[in-house]
N, C-alpha and C positions, 0 to 999 in steps of 0.2 A: 790791639785785640778787636776782633769784630765782636758786634753787639749779638745778641741770642734771642730768638723767638722760640717758644715752646708751644707745643699743643698738646691737650690731654683729652681723649675722646673714647668712645665705647667700643666702636667697631671698625673694622679695616677701611672701610669706605668714607667714613663720617668726614675725616679732614679733607679729602680729595673731593667729593661731591659738595660738602658744605662750604669750605673755607680754601678750596684749592687756588682760586685766584689770588687771594691774600698772600698764601705761602709762596706762590710763584713770585709774585711782586717782591716780596722781601728776600727771597733767595737771589733774584736778580740784582738786587740792591747790595748784595754782599753781606746780608745778614745771615748768620749760621741759624738754619732753621730744624728743630728737633721734634720728632713726634712720638707720644707715647699712646699707645692703643691698649686698653684694658682687657678685651677678650679678641679671640681669633675670630669671632663671627660664625661660628660652627652651626648655628641654627639656621643660617641664611640659605640662599639659593644654592642648589647643588650642581648647577652645570650651565652650558651654553650650547644652544641648538640641540644636536643629538649627542653631545659629548658630556655625559653625565659623570660628575666626580663621586666616587663612593663616599657615603655620609661620614666615615670615620676619618677621610683626608679632606673634608670641607674646611675645617680649621686650618691646618697647615697650608691649604691651597690659597686661602684667602690672606693669610699672613704673607706669602710670597708675592700675592697680588699688591698687597700694600706696600711691600719693599719695591716693587717694579713702579708703581705709582708715585713713591717718594723719590726715586731715581728720575722719573721723568720731570718731576717738579722742581729738582735741584735740592732736596732736603739732604742736610748734613748727616742725620741719623734717623732711624725708624726703630722703635722698639715695640713689640707685641707681647704683652702678657697673656696668661691663659685662664683668666677668671671665667665663669660660666656665661656664654651668651643667652641672654633671657632671663637670668637669674642674678645679675649684678647686685641687685638691691638686697638679695638674700644672703649674700656673702658677709661674714663678720665685717663690720666697717674698719675695725683697727687693722686687719690684715691689708686692706686694699690702701687705705691711708699710708700705712708704713712704706709699702711698695713705691707710692707715688712720691713720698718724701724722699725716699733713697735716691730716686731718679732725678728729682729736682735739684737735690744737693749735688749731684753728680754733673748734670748739665748746666746749671746756675743760669738761668735765663733772665733778662731784664724784663721781658713781656711774655705773658702766658695767656693763651686761648683756651677757653673751656667752654662745655655745653651751657646754655642757657637755663634759667629755672624751670621752664616747661619743656626742657629738652627737644627743643625745635618744633615739634608737633604733638609732644605728649607720650613719647617713648619712654618706658620705665628705666631701661639701661641707660638712656641719656641723662635723665634726671639724676639718677644715682650717681652717674660718673661726674656730674657737675658738682653735686653736694660733696662727694668724697674728695674732690679735686679743691673745692674751697677750704676745706678742713685741712688738707695736706699743706696748702700754701701757707696757711697761718702757722702750721707747726713746723714747716721747713726753715722758718726764720727764728725759731726759739732755740737757744743754744742748750738749753737744759733737757729738751726733748729729745730722747734717743740718739746721744751723741754718737754711737757707734754706726750710725747711717750716714755719717759724714758731716763736715763743718756746716752750720748754720747758714742759709742763704734767704735774703729777703728779695723776692722779685719787686720790681718797681711798679708794674702795672699789670691787671688783669682784666681782660675782656671777656664777656660771655657771648658766644655766637647765638643769634637768634634768627628765626624765620621771620621776615617782615610781613606785616599784614597784607601788603600788595602782593608778594609772592605766594602767600596761602590762598588768597583770593583767586589768583591766576590758576594755580594749581587746582583747586576746587572746581573752577569752572570748566577747565580743559579734562579734568579727570574726576568725574564724580564719584569713582570708586575709591579714591584717595580721601575725599569728604567723608564717604561713608565709613572708611576705616579709622579716621580719626574720632569719629563718634563712639567707635567701641572702647577707647582708652579712657582710663579713670582720670587722666589729667588732660584737659583740653588746651590747645595752644593760646597764649595770650594775644592780644592785638597790639602788635608792636608796629604802631603807627610812628611816622618819621619824627614826631615831636617827642617820642619816648626814646628815641635811639642816642647811643652815646658816640657811635662811629658809624660811618658808611664809607666803603670803599670802593671806588669805580675799578671795576675789573673787565670792562668790555674789551679792552685791547689784548686781554689775556685768555679770552674764552678758547681760542683754538688750542693753546697749550694746555688749558685746563681740561678740555674735552679729550685731548690726548692721553692725559693722565688718568681720567675717569675710565677710558677703555682698557686700562690694565687690570681693572676688576672685572674680568671676563665672566666669572660665575655669575655675576649679578646682572644677567642679560634682561630680566624683566624692568629692573630700575633703570638699566641703560636705555632701554626703549622708551621709558616714561621721559627721561631727561632729553632724549633725542626729539620726542614730540614738543616738549617745552622750547627747546633750542630752535625749532623750525617754526613753531607757530606763535610763541611769545618770546622772543630772544630779548626784549627789554626787562622781563622778569629775572633775568640773570646778570643784569648790568651791573648790579651792586651786591656786596656781601656785608651785611648787617651785624651790629653788636651793641651790646650794652656795657657799661663799665661795672666791674666788681669791687676794684680799688684802684687808686684813690678816688674820692668824689663818686660814689656808686650811683647807678642809675643812668639817666639819660644826658640831655644837654649840659654843656655846649657840645654839638656835633663836631667830631674830629673826622678828618679825612686821611690821617697818618698816625698809626698806632706808636710809631716811635717819635713822633715830633716833639714831645716833652722830654722824652729821655735824652734826645740829642741836644736839644736846647740847654737842658741842664748840665750835660757832660761838657759842652762848649764853655757855658759860664764857669764851670769848675776849673777849666783848663785856663782860661784866662786869669783867674784869680790865684793861680798857683804860681 
């Protein structure tokens, strides 16, 4: 049976723009990759060029774009919930957590990727998504918690996606308006220097495939133009996707280059001993 990787993010482009190279890598390796998005991103951009999507259709359109991006990345499944974009933190936590637990118990992944503690760059929806996901991961493994949501399941490893200090610096230098936007947020991004990371995956060879998946998010044209500038001017900034560990051994070092190395090694050892 194939190993499984799951992502839990807030908006339809989070997994593509943020961790697309990682997802493509593991899908190519035969890992079954499943994605859960908590909102449809209905507050996002409403069109591309002169083709404007009616505001009431932005959410469904972005959910469809995520499905197409998932197809291009080779994902096994994409699920998009409909919690309010821009207001995830205001939703009763119990509701969101229960939905995530139900999904985790259905998918049953060995490895899970969620947003880091600062939400990448301080976005409140991202922060809320990470917090709710951590709670759900703990509860999903408790047999006594809501058994009607499915048989309990313990994910073996959880990683939190972060924007490395190098990436933030390069984006801020290339686009001062991005730095100005971050200053308006209540939570400022942490300085995720290399000595604080738990994993860094080299995705240089997957950038063309990742860019193709990113372009599926057609309504998000301003963001696509931003990333195009980065790709052309600072390609080294996109060479890695960075993570810290949530569990086990939370935090940073030792630095890993394969999110499944420990899982595979332990599975092999168990197979030899049986």
